[in-house]
PyMOL Python script that loads the backbone (N, CA, C, O; Angstrom):
from pymol import cmd

cmd.read_pdbstr("""\
ATOM      1  N   MET A   1       0.839  -1.189   0.000  1.00  0.00           N
ATOM      2  CA  MET A   1       0.000   0.000   0.000  1.00  0.00           C
ATOM      3  C   MET A   1       0.873   1.237   0.000  1.00  0.00           C
ATOM      4  O   MET A   1       1.858   1.284   0.738  1.00  0.00           O
ATOM      5  N   SER A   2       0.556   2.224  -0.787  1.00  0.00           N
ATOM      6  CA  SER A   2       1.346   3.434  -0.923  1.00  0.00           C
ATOM      7  C   SER A   2       1.048   4.410   0.214  1.00  0.00           C
ATOM      8  O   SER A   2      -0.055   4.427   0.759  1.00  0.00           O
ATOM      9  N   ASN A   3       2.058   5.228   0.564  1.00  0.00           N
ATOM     10  CA  ASN A   3       1.877   6.270   1.566  1.00  0.00           C
ATOM     11  C   ASN A   3       1.285   7.539   0.964  1.00  0.00           C
ATOM     12  O   ASN A   3       1.106   8.527   1.676  1.00  0.00           O
ATOM     13  N   GLU A   4       0.979   7.533  -0.324  1.00  0.00           N
ATOM     14  CA  GLU A   4       0.450   8.712  -0.979  1.00  0.00           C
ATOM     15  C   GLU A   4      -1.054   8.579  -1.177  1.00  0.00           C
ATOM     16  O   GLU A   4      -1.555   7.501  -1.495  1.00  0.00           O
ATOM     17  N   THR A   5      -1.765   9.684  -0.984  1.00  0.00           N
ATOM     18  CA  THR A   5      -3.198   9.753  -1.233  1.00  0.00           C
ATOM     19  C   THR A   5      -3.456  11.001  -2.061  1.00  0.00           C
ATOM     20  O   THR A   5      -2.587  11.867  -2.167  1.00  0.00           O
ATOM     21  N   LYS A   6      -4.640  11.099  -2.647  1.00  0.00           N
ATOM     22  CA  LYS A   6      -4.978  12.284  -3.430  1.00  0.00           C
ATOM     23  C   LYS A   6      -5.213  13.470  -2.501  1.00  0.00           C
ATOM     24  O   LYS A   6      -5.844  13.329  -1.453  1.00  0.00           O
ATOM     25  N   SER A   7      -4.702  14.639  -2.887  1.00  0.00           N
ATOM     26  CA  SER A   7      -4.945  15.849  -2.114  1.00  0.00           C
ATOM     27  C   SER A   7      -6.344  16.357  -2.418  1.00  0.00           C
ATOM     28  O   SER A   7      -7.032  15.820  -3.286  1.00  0.00           O
ATOM     29  N   LYS A   8      -6.763  17.395  -1.702  1.00  0.00           N
ATOM     30  CA  LYS A   8      -8.108  17.940  -1.879  1.00  0.00           C
ATOM     31  C   LYS A   8      -8.340  18.457  -3.293  1.00  0.00           C
ATOM     32  O   LYS A   8      -9.447  18.352  -3.821  1.00  0.00           O
ATOM     33  N   ASN A   9      -7.280  19.025  -3.919  1.00  0.00           N
ATOM     34  CA  ASN A   9      -7.479  19.558  -5.264  1.00  0.00           C
ATOM     35  C   ASN A   9      -7.422  18.462  -6.322  1.00  0.00           C
ATOM     36  O   ASN A   9      -7.728  18.724  -7.485  1.00  0.00           O
ATOM     37  N   GLY A  10      -7.041  17.244  -5.954  1.00  0.00           N
ATOM     38  CA  GLY A  10      -7.042  16.112  -6.865  1.00  0.00           C
ATOM     39  C   GLY A  10      -5.895  16.081  -7.843  1.00  0.00           C
ATOM     40  O   GLY A  10      -5.793  15.133  -8.622  1.00  0.00           O
ATOM     41  N   LYS A  11      -5.019  17.082  -7.841  1.00  0.00           N
ATOM     42  CA  LYS A  11      -3.940  17.155  -8.818  1.00  0.00           C
ATOM     43  C   LYS A  11      -2.625  16.600  -8.279  1.00  0.00           C
ATOM     44  O   LYS A  11      -1.947  15.830  -8.959  1.00  0.00           O
ATOM     45  N   GLU A  12      -2.267  16.990  -7.061  1.00  0.00           N
ATOM     46  CA  GLU A  12      -0.993  16.574  -6.495  1.00  0.00           C
ATOM     47  C   GLU A  12      -1.229  15.544  -5.393  1.00  0.00           C
ATOM     48  O   GLU A  12      -2.181  15.668  -4.623  1.00  0.00           O
ATOM     49  N   PRO A  13      -0.367  14.527  -5.313  1.00  0.00           N
ATOM     50  CA  PRO A  13      -0.534  13.554  -4.230  1.00  0.00           C
ATOM     51  C   PRO A  13      -0.130  14.165  -2.898  1.00  0.00           C
ATOM     52  O   PRO A  13       0.853  14.902  -2.820  1.00  0.00           O
ATOM     53  N   ALA A  14      -0.885  13.860  -1.857  1.00  0.00           N
ATOM     54  CA  ALA A  14      -0.535  14.294  -0.506  1.00  0.00           C
ATOM     55  C   ALA A  14       0.286  13.181   0.124  1.00  0.00           C
ATOM     56  O   ALA A  14      -0.102  12.014   0.065  1.00  0.00           O
ATOM     57  N   VAL A  15       1.403  13.527   0.721  1.00  0.00           N
ATOM     58  CA  VAL A  15       2.280  12.520   1.309  1.00  0.00           C
ATOM     59  C   VAL A  15       1.886  12.303   2.753  1.00  0.00           C
ATOM     60  O   VAL A  15       1.764  13.261   3.517  1.00  0.00           O
ATOM     61  N   ASP A  16       1.686  11.053   3.136  1.00  0.00           N
ATOM     62  CA  ASP A  16       1.361  10.679   4.509  1.00  0.00           C
ATOM     63  C   ASP A  16       2.671  10.591   5.287  1.00  0.00           C
ATOM     64  O   ASP A  16       3.515   9.746   4.985  1.00  0.00           O
ATOM     65  N   VAL A  17       2.846  11.449   6.275  1.00  0.00           N
ATOM     66  CA  VAL A  17       4.089  11.493   7.030  1.00  0.00           C
ATOM     67  C   VAL A  17       4.093  10.364   8.053  1.00  0.00           C
ATOM     68  O   VAL A  17       3.194  10.267   8.889  1.00  0.00           O
ATOM     69  N   SER A  18       5.117   9.508   7.979  1.00  0.00           N
ATOM     70  CA  SER A  18       5.235   8.438   8.952  1.00  0.00           C
ATOM     71  C   SER A  18       6.090   8.906  10.113  1.00  0.00           C
ATOM     72  O   SER A  18       6.785   9.917  10.004  1.00  0.00           O
ATOM     73  N   ARG A  19       6.048   8.196  11.204  1.00  0.00           N
ATOM     74  CA  ARG A  19       6.788   8.584  12.405  1.00  0.00           C
ATOM     75  C   ARG A  19       8.084   7.801  12.558  1.00  0.00           C
ATOM     76  O   ARG A  19       8.574   7.653  13.678  1.00  0.00           O
ATOM     77  N   SER A  20       8.648   7.299  11.476  1.00  0.00           N
ATOM     78  CA  SER A  20       9.914   6.587  11.566  1.00  0.00           C
ATOM     79  C   SER A  20      11.057   7.586  11.655  1.00  0.00           C
ATOM     80  O   SER A  20      10.913   8.742  11.258  1.00  0.00           O
ATOM     81  N   LYS A  21      12.193   7.136  12.177  1.00  0.00           N
ATOM     82  CA  LYS A  21      13.341   8.019  12.323  1.00  0.00           C
ATOM     83  C   LYS A  21      14.029   8.221  10.983  1.00  0.00           C
ATOM     84  O   LYS A  21      14.063   7.319  10.145  1.00  0.00           O
ATOM     85  N   VAL A  22      14.572   9.406  10.794  1.00  0.00           N
ATOM     86  CA  VAL A  22      15.325   9.740   9.595  1.00  0.00           C
ATOM     87  C   VAL A  22      16.697  10.251  10.010  1.00  0.00           C
ATOM     88  O   VAL A  22      16.891  10.638  11.162  1.00  0.00           O
ATOM     89  N   LYS A  23      17.640  10.256   9.090  1.00  0.00           N
ATOM     90  CA  LYS A  23      18.992  10.702   9.380  1.00  0.00           C
ATOM     91  C   LYS A  23      19.200  12.093   8.803  1.00  0.00           C
ATOM     92  O   LYS A  23      18.871  12.344   7.643  1.00  0.00           O
ATOM     93  N   PHE A  24      19.752  13.009   9.618  1.00  0.00           N
ATOM     94  CA  PHE A  24      20.106  14.347   9.182  1.00  0.00           C
ATOM     95  C   PHE A  24      21.616  14.490   9.282  1.00  0.00           C
ATOM     96  O   PHE A  24      22.226  14.025  10.245  1.00  0.00           O
ATOM     97  N   GLU A  25      22.207  15.122   8.306  1.00  0.00           N
ATOM     98  CA  GLU A  25      23.635  15.447   8.363  1.00  0.00           C
ATOM     99  C   GLU A  25      23.736  16.959   8.359  1.00  0.00           C
ATOM    100  O   GLU A  25      23.334  17.616   7.399  1.00  0.00           O
ATOM    101  N   ILE A  26      24.284  17.515   9.454  1.00  0.00           N
ATOM    102  CA  ILE A  26      24.312  18.960   9.641  1.00  0.00           C
ATOM    103  C   ILE A  26      25.728  19.394   9.970  1.00  0.00           C
ATOM    104  O   ILE A  26      26.410  18.754  10.769  1.00  0.00           O
ATOM    105  N   TYR A  27      26.168  20.476   9.357  1.00  0.00           N
ATOM    106  CA  TYR A  27      27.457  21.067   9.664  1.00  0.00           C
ATOM    107  C   TYR A  27      27.207  22.329  10.476  1.00  0.00           C
ATOM    108  O   TYR A  27      26.359  23.145  10.114  1.00  0.00           O
ATOM    109  N   GLY A  28      27.937  22.492  11.564  1.00  0.00           N
ATOM    110  CA  GLY A  28      27.716  23.662  12.397  1.00  0.00           C
ATOM    111  C   GLY A  28      28.909  23.982  13.266  1.00  0.00           C
ATOM    112  O   GLY A  28      29.991  23.421  13.094  1.00  0.00           O
ATOM    113  N   GLU A  29      28.702  24.877  14.190  1.00  0.00           N
ATOM    114  CA  GLU A  29      29.750  25.368  15.076  1.00  0.00           C
ATOM    115  C   GLU A  29      29.715  24.696  16.447  1.00  0.00           C
ATOM    116  O   GLU A  29      30.763  24.322  16.972  1.00  0.00           O
ATOM    117  N   GLU A  30      28.534  24.536  17.031  1.00  0.00           N
ATOM    118  CA  GLU A  30      28.378  23.964  18.366  1.00  0.00           C
ATOM    119  C   GLU A  30      27.098  23.147  18.424  1.00  0.00           C
ATOM    120  O   GLU A  30      26.201  23.315  17.597  1.00  0.00           O
ATOM    121  N   MET A  31      27.021  22.253  19.416  1.00  0.00           N
ATOM    122  CA  MET A  31      25.801  21.478  19.636  1.00  0.00           C
ATOM    123  C   MET A  31      25.540  21.387  21.134  1.00  0.00           C
ATOM    124  O   MET A  31      26.461  21.179  21.923  1.00  0.00           O
ATOM    125  N   ILE A  32      24.290  21.543  21.511  1.00  0.00           N
ATOM    126  CA  ILE A  32      23.868  21.393  22.899  1.00  0.00           C
ATOM    127  C   ILE A  32      22.660  20.480  22.905  1.00  0.00           C
ATOM    128  O   ILE A  32      21.767  20.641  22.073  1.00  0.00           O
ATOM    129  N   GLU A  33      22.607  19.523  23.824  1.00  0.00           N
ATOM    130  CA  GLU A  33      21.417  18.687  24.001  1.00  0.00           C
ATOM    131  C   GLU A  33      20.679  19.186  25.227  1.00  0.00           C
ATOM    132  O   GLU A  33      21.260  19.314  26.305  1.00  0.00           O
ATOM    133  N   LYS A  34      19.389  19.466  25.056  1.00  0.00           N
ATOM    134  CA  LYS A  34      18.564  19.975  26.148  1.00  0.00           C
ATOM    135  C   LYS A  34      17.199  19.314  26.088  1.00  0.00           C
ATOM    136  O   LYS A  34      16.801  18.786  25.049  1.00  0.00           O
ATOM    137  N   LYS A  35      16.482  19.344  27.203  1.00  0.00           N
ATOM    138  CA  LYS A  35      15.118  18.862  27.263  1.00  0.00           C
ATOM    139  C   LYS A  35      14.187  20.066  27.157  1.00  0.00           C
ATOM    140  O   LYS A  35      14.413  21.093  27.798  1.00  0.00           O
ATOM    141  N   VAL A  36      13.146  19.936  26.350  1.00  0.00           N
ATOM    142  CA  VAL A  36      12.184  21.019  26.171  1.00  0.00           C
ATOM    143  C   VAL A  36      11.307  21.095  27.412  1.00  0.00           C
ATOM    144  O   VAL A  36      10.773  20.083  27.865  1.00  0.00           O
ATOM    145  N   LYS A  37      11.159  22.300  27.961  1.00  0.00           N
ATOM    146  CA  LYS A  37      10.323  22.544  29.140  1.00  0.00           C
ATOM    147  C   LYS A  37       8.987  23.132  28.698  1.00  0.00           C
ATOM    148  O   LYS A  37       8.903  23.812  27.676  1.00  0.00           O
ATOM    149  N   SER A  38       7.954  22.864  29.475  1.00  0.00           N
ATOM    150  CA  SER A  38       6.638  23.410  29.193  1.00  0.00           C
ATOM    151  C   SER A  38       6.635  24.916  29.445  1.00  0.00           C
ATOM    152  O   SER A  38       7.242  25.402  30.399  1.00  0.00           O
ATOM    153  N   SER A  39       5.940  25.642  28.569  1.00  0.00           N
ATOM    154  CA  SER A  39       5.835  27.092  28.700  1.00  0.00           C
ATOM    155  C   SER A  39       4.481  27.521  28.144  1.00  0.00           C
ATOM    156  O   SER A  39       4.362  27.802  26.952  1.00  0.00           O
ATOM    157  N   GLY A  40       3.476  27.573  28.985  1.00  0.00           N
ATOM    158  CA  GLY A  40       2.124  27.913  28.535  1.00  0.00           C
ATOM    159  C   GLY A  40       1.589  26.839  27.607  1.00  0.00           C
ATOM    160  O   GLY A  40       1.508  25.671  27.987  1.00  0.00           O
ATOM    161  N   ASN A  41       1.221  27.228  26.385  1.00  0.00           N
ATOM    162  CA  ASN A  41       0.695  26.281  25.402  1.00  0.00           C
ATOM    163  C   ASN A  41       1.765  25.787  24.442  1.00  0.00           C
ATOM    164  O   ASN A  41       1.441  25.219  23.399  1.00  0.00           O
ATOM    165  N   SER A  42       3.026  25.990  24.772  1.00  0.00           N
ATOM    166  CA  SER A  42       4.100  25.563  23.881  1.00  0.00           C
ATOM    167  C   SER A  42       5.279  25.048  24.706  1.00  0.00           C
ATOM    168  O   SER A  42       5.157  24.838  25.912  1.00  0.00           O
ATOM    169  N   GLY A  43       6.406  24.850  24.054  1.00  0.00           N
ATOM    170  CA  GLY A  43       7.608  24.389  24.732  1.00  0.00           C
ATOM    171  C   GLY A  43       8.707  25.429  24.615  1.00  0.00           C
ATOM    172  O   GLY A  43       8.651  26.321  23.768  1.00  0.00           O
ATOM    173  N   ARG A  44       9.711  25.301  25.481  1.00  0.00           N
ATOM    174  CA  ARG A  44      10.791  26.284  25.501  1.00  0.00           C
ATOM    175  C   ARG A  44      12.124  25.598  25.748  1.00  0.00           C
ATOM    176  O   ARG A  44      12.215  24.661  26.541  1.00  0.00           O
ATOM    177  N   VAL A  45      13.155  26.071  25.066  1.00  0.00           N
ATOM    178  CA  VAL A  45      14.523  25.617  25.276  1.00  0.00           C
ATOM    179  C   VAL A  45      15.374  26.864  25.468  1.00  0.00           C
ATOM    180  O   VAL A  45      15.358  27.769  24.634  1.00  0.00           O
ATOM    181  N   TYR A  46      16.110  26.908  26.557  1.00  0.00           N
ATOM    182  CA  TYR A  46      17.009  28.041  26.799  1.00  0.00           C
ATOM    183  C   TYR A  46      18.366  27.743  26.192  1.00  0.00           C
ATOM    184  O   TYR A  46      18.908  26.652  26.368  1.00  0.00           O
ATOM    185  N   LEU A  47      18.911  28.711  25.482  1.00  0.00           N
ATOM    186  CA  LEU A  47      20.216  28.583  24.842  1.00  0.00           C
ATOM    187  C   LEU A  47      21.160  29.632  25.411  1.00  0.00           C
ATOM    188  O   LEU A  47      20.707  30.608  26.009  1.00  0.00           O
ATOM    189  N   PRO A  48      22.465  29.448  25.235  1.00  0.00           N
ATOM    190  CA  PRO A  48      23.423  30.410  25.769  1.00  0.00           C
ATOM    191  C   PRO A  48      23.210  31.813  25.188  1.00  0.00           C
ATOM    192  O   PRO A  48      22.825  31.950  24.027  1.00  0.00           O
ATOM    193  N   PRO A  49      23.456  32.847  25.985  1.00  0.00           N
ATOM    194  CA  PRO A  49      23.224  34.220  25.497  1.00  0.00           C
ATOM    195  C   PRO A  49      24.107  34.601  24.308  1.00  0.00           C
ATOM    196  O   PRO A  49      23.738  35.476  23.525  1.00  0.00           O
ATOM    197  N   ASP A  50      25.264  33.957  24.163  1.00  0.00           N
ATOM    198  CA  ASP A  50      26.102  34.298  23.004  1.00  0.00           C
ATOM    199  C   ASP A  50      25.553  33.714  21.704  1.00  0.00           C
ATOM    200  O   ASP A  50      26.081  34.009  20.632  1.00  0.00           O
ATOM    201  N   TRP A  51      24.498  32.888  21.774  1.00  0.00           N
ATOM    202  CA  TRP A  51      23.836  32.368  20.583  1.00  0.00           C
ATOM    203  C   TRP A  51      22.767  33.327  20.061  1.00  0.00           C
ATOM    204  O   TRP A  51      22.269  33.138  18.951  1.00  0.00           O
ATOM    205  N   VAL A  52      22.408  34.343  20.828  1.00  0.00           N
ATOM    206  CA  VAL A  52      21.366  35.288  20.419  1.00  0.00           C
ATOM    207  C   VAL A  52      21.775  35.948  19.113  1.00  0.00           C
ATOM    208  O   VAL A  52      22.903  36.418  18.965  1.00  0.00           O
ATOM    209  N   GLY A  53      20.851  35.978  18.176  1.00  0.00           N
ATOM    210  CA  GLY A  53      21.103  36.576  16.870  1.00  0.00           C
ATOM    211  C   GLY A  53      21.684  35.617  15.849  1.00  0.00           C
ATOM    212  O   GLY A  53      21.834  35.970  14.680  1.00  0.00           O
ATOM    213  N   HIS A  54      22.014  34.402  16.281  1.00  0.00           N
ATOM    214  CA  HIS A  54      22.551  33.413  15.351  1.00  0.00           C
ATOM    215  C   HIS A  54      21.443  32.503  14.835  1.00  0.00           C
ATOM    216  O   HIS A  54      20.394  32.376  15.468  1.00  0.00           O
ATOM    217  N   HIS A  55      21.672  31.875  13.694  1.00  0.00           N
ATOM    218  CA  HIS A  55      20.718  30.968  13.081  1.00  0.00           C
ATOM    219  C   HIS A  55      20.933  29.571  13.652  1.00  0.00           C
ATOM    220  O   HIS A  55      22.048  29.052  13.609  1.00  0.00           O
ATOM    221  N   VAL A  56      19.873  28.955  14.187  1.00  0.00           N
ATOM    222  CA  VAL A  56      19.978  27.620  14.785  1.00  0.00           C
ATOM    223  C   VAL A  56      18.975  26.681  14.119  1.00  0.00           C
ATOM    224  O   VAL A  56      18.018  27.134  13.491  1.00  0.00           O
ATOM    225  N   LYS A  57      19.197  25.371  14.257  1.00  0.00           N
ATOM    226  CA  LYS A  57      18.252  24.353  13.785  1.00  0.00           C
ATOM    227  C   LYS A  57      17.949  23.435  14.942  1.00  0.00           C
ATOM    228  O   LYS A  57      18.854  23.039  15.677  1.00  0.00           O
ATOM    229  N   ILE A  58      16.701  23.093  15.112  1.00  0.00           N
ATOM    230  CA  ILE A  58      16.267  22.216  16.201  1.00  0.00           C
ATOM    231  C   ILE A  58      15.778  20.916  15.591  1.00  0.00           C
ATOM    232  O   ILE A  58      14.961  20.935  14.670  1.00  0.00           O
ATOM    233  N   ILE A  59      16.265  19.784  16.089  1.00  0.00           N
ATOM    234  CA  ILE A  59      15.843  18.475  15.613  1.00  0.00           C
ATOM    235  C   ILE A  59      15.351  17.667  16.807  1.00  0.00           C
ATOM    236  O   ILE A  59      16.087  17.478  17.775  1.00  0.00           O
ATOM    237  N   ARG A  60      14.123  17.193  16.745  1.00  0.00           N
ATOM    238  CA  ARG A  60      13.587  16.333  17.811  1.00  0.00           C
ATOM    239  C   ARG A  60      14.166  14.948  17.643  1.00  0.00           C
ATOM    240  O   ARG A  60      14.074  14.367  16.562  1.00  0.00           O
ATOM    241  N   ILE A  61      14.761  14.407  18.693  1.00  0.00           N
ATOM    242  CA  ILE A  61      15.427  13.113  18.582  1.00  0.00           C
ATOM    243  C   ILE A  61      14.670  11.976  19.257  1.00  0.00           C
ATOM    244  O   ILE A  61      15.076  10.823  19.117  1.00  0.00           O
ATOM    245  N   ASP A  62      13.600  12.247  19.974  1.00  0.00           N
ATOM    246  CA  ASP A  62      12.777  11.160  20.538  1.00  0.00           C
ATOM    247  C   ASP A  62      11.323  11.546  20.565  1.00  0.00           C
ATOM    248  O   ASP A  62      10.484  10.760  21.004  1.00  0.00           O
TER     249      ASP A  62
END
""", "prot")
cmd.dss("prot")
cmd.show_as("cartoon", "prot")
cmd.util.cbc("prot")
cmd.orient("prot")
């Protein structure tokens, strides 16, 4: 069975996202592992103040 189904417009297939793990290869300057804390209706991760203004990428690992 295919993971693709017809989208609402009927022209492009909609991809069904599975929850399997994928591999990312990322080049960067530093890495920190942290646990996301609850913050109202969302989550929050505190990063070092010297990271302010820099571009970061967040990847959920579990």
